[in-house]
N, C-alpha and C positions, 0 to 999 in steps of 0.2 A: 519550466516547472518541472519536478522532482518527484517520482514515483513521489517520494513521503513527503511532497507537500503534494502530491493529490487527494491520498489517499485519506488525509488531517479534512484535508479539505470538505472534504466527504464526512468523515465525519463528521466535522464543524457540522456545517447543510443541516445533513440528521439527526442532529442535539445529542448526541452522542457520548460518554464517552473514554478516553481510550479501558480502561475496564469492563467498563459495558461493553465495545466494541469487540473487542477477546470475547467477553462470552459466549455471544453471538454468534460469530464463527468459531469459536471453538480452538480459538489461539491463544496461548502465555504472552501473558502482558507483557512480558517485555521482549517477546516478536514486538510486536505494534509498535511498543517504544520504538526503538530497534530499528524497524522501516521507518516513521515520520524524524525519524532522525539521523536516517541517509547512515541508514549502517550498507556499506560494501555487499558485504557478502550473510546471501537471506537462505531458504528455500523457495523455491519456488510455487510451490504444491502449495506450499502455507497463504505465501503473499499473491495465493489464489485465493482463499476460503476467507480472504478478505473480499476480497474486492469483486467475486457472484456479492457479493450483500449487493454490491452495489450498481449492477449489472453488468460488469468489464470481468476482462482476462489478460492474462501474459501473452502476447506476444510478439514472434519479431515487423522492428517500424528499422526500415533505411536512415541509415543514418540519412546528415543535410554533408556537403561534400563540401568543405572544407575548401575558400580561392584562398591560390599561395598564389 
């Protein structure tokens, strides 16, 4: 699951629209849309503003090793 899919699922579970989530997190609607659509370059501080609403934050995650 991507970060965008995760946040969209959390937003839907909380019965929030994108504009409502943006207002609650203090970010722009465009940012929420970009995040949910999987934009590759986003400001981590703004991502954390949204994640904090659901009790999460960004952090390092070990990548699974690919089998060759």
